[in-house]
N, C-alpha and C positions, 0 to 999 in steps of 0.2 A: 328724915330720909327720903330720898326718892324713890321714884316707882321704878327706878331702873336700878335698885341695893346699893349698899354704902359703896362709897370708893374701896373701902377695905376690902370687901368680898366681892371682886369681879365675878360675874356670870357671862353667861352664851360664849360666844368664841373668843373673846378674852381669855375667859379663864381654861378652855381648851389649850390655846396656844401657849401659856401658860406653865401647864402642866406637861406641853410636849416640850417645851425648851428645857425644863427639870427634869424630864427624863432623861433627855439626854445628855443632861449634865450629869445628870447620875451615873448613866452607862460610860462617860467620859471620864469621870472621875475614877470608877474601877479601871477601866483603862489605863489612866495616868498610874496610877497604883502599881499596877503590874508590870509598867513600861520596861522594866530591865528583863522580866521575863522572855515579853515581846520581842523585843528588839535582839536580845540573842536567840530566840527561836530563828527570827529572819535572818540574821545573818548566818548563823549557820546550817540553813538551809542554802542560802545564795552561796556562802563556800561551796557548802557540799556537793552540791550542784556544777559547780565548776569547776574542782576539784575532782568529779566524775567524767565530766565532758573530756578535759583534760587526759585523764588516765584512757578514755576510752579513744581516745586520737593516738596518745603513744604508745600504746600495745598494737600487735599485731592481729588483722582483721579475723583471723580464725580464734583469738584470743580474747578478742575485746567485749566488753560486755556490751557496748553500742557502737558495732562498727558502721561505717561508711557503705551506704547500698548505691549500687549502678543499674542503670538502664540503658539495653541495647535494643534496638528498634531495625526491622526490619518493613518495608512497604512495597506490598504485590499488588500489582493491575488482572483483576481476575477475569479471564476469558470466556465467551460467550460459549464454547465448546464443551464447558463443561456440563450445560446443561441441555445440549442437542442431541435428543436420540438416545441418551444414556444415563439422564440423572435418578431414573425412576427405576432402571437394572440395578445401577450401583447401589443403592440405598437399600433395593431390596436385599442384595447380597448382603448387606451389615445387620439386615432385620429392624431399617429406621423406613419409617414414611416418608414419601416424597412428600416436599415442602410444594408451597402454593407458588404459582408461575408469576412470573414477573422480575422486576428487578432486582427486587433480592433473594431470589433463588439461588445464583453462586453463591451470594454470599453464605446464606443458610446452610446451604450444602458444604464448604469450607470449613464453619462453624461446625456443624456436626462432625465431619471428617477429626477434627483439630480436638475435639473433647471425648471422642470415642476412646475406650478402653485400651484397645490392640493400639492405638497411636501414639496414646501416654505409655504403653508399656513400651513401643519401640523408643521412644524421647529417651527415657531412663538406661535403656540398654546401650544406647548409642553413645550418651554421654557420661557413663559410669556413675551414674548418682546415688547406688547404693552406697557406694564407697565414698562419693565426695560429702555425701549430708551423715552419713554413719546411721545407713538407716537398715542396716542388717535384720533387726529385731522387728522391723515394722511388716505389716501385712503389706498386701499390691494395695488395698484401699487409700492405705496410708501414703504410699509411695506417690499413688497418683496424685493427692491431694496437694502435695508440698510443691509436684508442679504447674499446679491449677494455681496454687496460692503466689504464683512469684512470676507465672506466664499472664499475658495480656494479649487478648484478640478483639480490635475493635473491627467492624466492617462496616462500610460507607455506604449504604444501596446505590445512592444518587451517582455516585462516582463509579462504582464499582471497586474502589481500593481497600483493601485487607491490610492492616497495620497487626504485626506482630512482636511482642516487646518481650522482654524477661529481664528480672530483676537479681542481681545477687552481688556477694559484697567483694567478687574479684571481676571487673570489668571485663578481662581477658573472656571468662567463662561464661558471664553473660553472652558475653557474642559468639560465644562457642556453638552455644545453645539458642540460640538463635536461628544462627547457620543450620545448624541440626533438622529444626523445626519447617526450616524452608525445603531442604534436601528432601527429607521425610516425606511431606506435604507433596512434592513434584514427582517422586517417588511413586506415591500413593495412586497419584490420578493417573500415570503413564500405565500403573497395572491395571487397576481400573476400567480406566478409559482406553486402554488398549484393547481388554477383555471386550469393552461395548462394543467398541469399532472392529473387534475382529470378529463379533455376531453381525455387525450388519455388513462386512465384506462377506462371509459365511453367505448371508441371504440373498447378499447381490449374485453371487457366483450360484448358487442353486437356482435363481431365478433366471441368471443368462444362461445355465446349463439346458433348463428348459425351455427356451427361447431356440437356443439351438437346436435339440432335437424336433421343436417344430418345424425350423426351418429348413432342417436337411430331410423331414417327412415330406414337406411340401414341393422340393425340390425334386425330390426322389420321383415321387407324383406324377410332376410335369416331365421330367423325362421319359419314364415308364410312357406318357400318353406318346411323344414324340418318338421314340422308340418305334411304338406299335403301329402309326402312321405314315413316318418313315419323313415327316415335314415338322417346322418350328411351331408353326401358327394352322389354325382352322382354313383361314384366309389362304394357304398354298395348298390345301385337302382341297378346296372348290376351286381353285384354279385349276391343279393338275385335272380333276374330274372333268370341267369345261373344255381345258383342252384336249382331254383323250377322247371325250364323245364327240369334241366337234371332229375330229378325225376319225371317228369311226360310221358318223352320220354321213362324212363325204366321200369317205369307201364306199357305205352304205347305196348311196345316189348311185355312184361309178359302178359298184355291181347290177344294181336297178336296171340301168339303161341298157349294161353290156346283156343282161338275160332278155330284155326286150328285145335289142336288135339280132342277136342270135336265134331267139326263137322267131321272129319273123323271114330268116335265111332258111331256117330248120323246120320242116316240118314232121319231124322224128320225133316223138314224147321223149325218150328215155335215150336222147343223144348224151353220151357222156360228157362232152362238153357245157352243156346244159345244164346236166346231172352237179357238176363240179363247180359253175358258177352259182344254181342255187344252196347249195351248201355252204359256200362261202357267205353267200347273204344269211342265210340260216346262222352260220355263226357270228357273223358281227352284230345283229340282232340280240343274239343272248348274252354276247361281251356289251353291248350300251345295255340291256335291262340286267347285268350284273352290277356293274358300273354304277346306274344309277338307283338299284337293292341295296347297295352295299355287300360285302363280300370279303373272308376272310382265310389266310392260308399261308402257310411259314409263320415267319417272324415276324413279318406285315400286316395289315388288313385297310381296309377300304369300305368310311362309313356310308352309311344310304344317305342319298342329299337331303333328306328331311329330317336326319339326323343333326346336321349340320350345325343347325341353330343352336341347338341343344349342346352342342360340345362344343362350342365359341364363347356360351355361357358358362360352361364349365371351365372352360380352359382362363378365360378373364376372370373368374372366381381366384382360380388358382394363383394367377399370378398377383391381383389384388392383396390376397392374403399374405403372399412372399413378400410383398412391398410393404404392409404393415409389420411382418414379423422380424420385416429387414431394419425398419425403421425404430420398432421397440429394440430390437440388439444393438444398434448404435449408441441409441441413449443409454441403455443398462451399463454400456462399456463406456460411455462417460460419466455418468456417476461412478462406478467402480473406482475408474482411476482417480478423481478427485478425492475420493472416500479415502482410497490410499496414500494419497499425498497428503491428506490431512493427517490420518492417524502416524504419519513419519514423520510429518516437518510441525505441526503447530503444537506449541506449548499450551498447557491447561492454565494458566497465567505468567504473567512478564514482570520479574522484578525492576522494579521502578527505582530505588532505594537498598541496595542492600547491607546488611550491618555492618557498624562499624564500633571499636572498641570506645565507652565512652568514655569522657575526661572530665567530667562535671560529676558530681554525687546528685543524686535525686532526692538523699535524705540521709539520716534525721537532721534536722533541725535543732541544735544544741542549743543557738540562744534563747529559740522558745520553751524548749525544755530548762533552762537556766530560769527564766523567767514563772513560768508554772512553777517549777518546784519553788521558790522564793515568794509567790502569793499562796502555795500549798503551807510551808512555814507559817507566814504572817497568818492566816485563818486557822493554823493547829494553834498556834500561843495564843488567839483571842480566845477559841472556844475552853482550852485550858486556864485561861487564866477566871475567865465566866464560870466555870466548874469550882474550881479551886475557891473563888469566894462564894458560889453557893452553898459547900459544902461548908467553909465556916461560918456562914451565918446562920444553917441548922444545930451547928452544933453548940454555936452560941445562946441558941432560943432553945430553953427546955420544954418549951411546949409544941415547938417543933419536932425534938428531939422523941417526944412522946409520942408523937402522931407516927413517926418513921418505925419504933420500936413496938407499938401497938396502935396498926393501922383500922378505923374504925371498918367496922362491919357491914 
């Protein structure tokens, strides 16, 4: 005998390979022994699945155990105005937290709306789903689950496109539900967006009214200034004062000359003409002093010369404030018109592709079902064959039977 063992008793890998082959042949023999059962089960499963598929096609969809399902789809391009200045207010009105800003914010808002309870309830009511799906006994949560199970909402953040789908055994009903979802979404954004834009318009109106009051106040103050002094600008006051003073000073010079000339001709101190000339001179001097020192009388006043720089500065400030407020008013009016036109004309989204009646089913795959059923029947037949063989083996062996009846403790 060699060191590797005798030829009749192989060892090592050769023995393991022989044992594996013997095991495979052993189990193959069992399967061949039950080949009639396996073939019968497999054929029965194949025929049954094909028959089931044919019946499901033959029966009307509402009665078929496996009806065809159709999917309708609409594609929307979300507008940026969903998020401009109003998204936080809209979500707060729903009791939701505002999503993060960025490209995905409009889509997140739209998805929040589509999955909200009130929105789903409106879709159920608009499409009479309680009657259509016979959900009279179902609660509101269950009804909403039926909608979300058949509907699909897919948002592509880079492109801003939202796809809305709905599946049903009726292609017309699937199309109608998608159309109702799009319409309800548009109404929702018009109502909430209108409220938000309304707040914006109301805020602009209040600010514009406040600016109008400020402009009216400044204009009233400028008019009061002009009416008081009877001129439009301080420069006019200064020019008028200078002209009057020049005339009075010329008259004063003439009176002084007349007084000196008359005094040289007469030696009488109390001459009436001399007294009259001196009185006129004093009057002119008094007028010059009054004009230079300022006076007020009646509805108009004359400021003092020393007050003119301060009055000029005050008037310039009023005019500058008026110009600023007028520019603010013009800017607010432009913003108001833009916001008003935006609220009236800009939609929340654009319908890129409206839903149409689908003409091809998306499921179920009856061919795949028949293949799975056939393989399932084959596997079940194999398992049943091994189970029957095992039971027969145990029943034919008294020792094994005794172990089954009295298991060891």
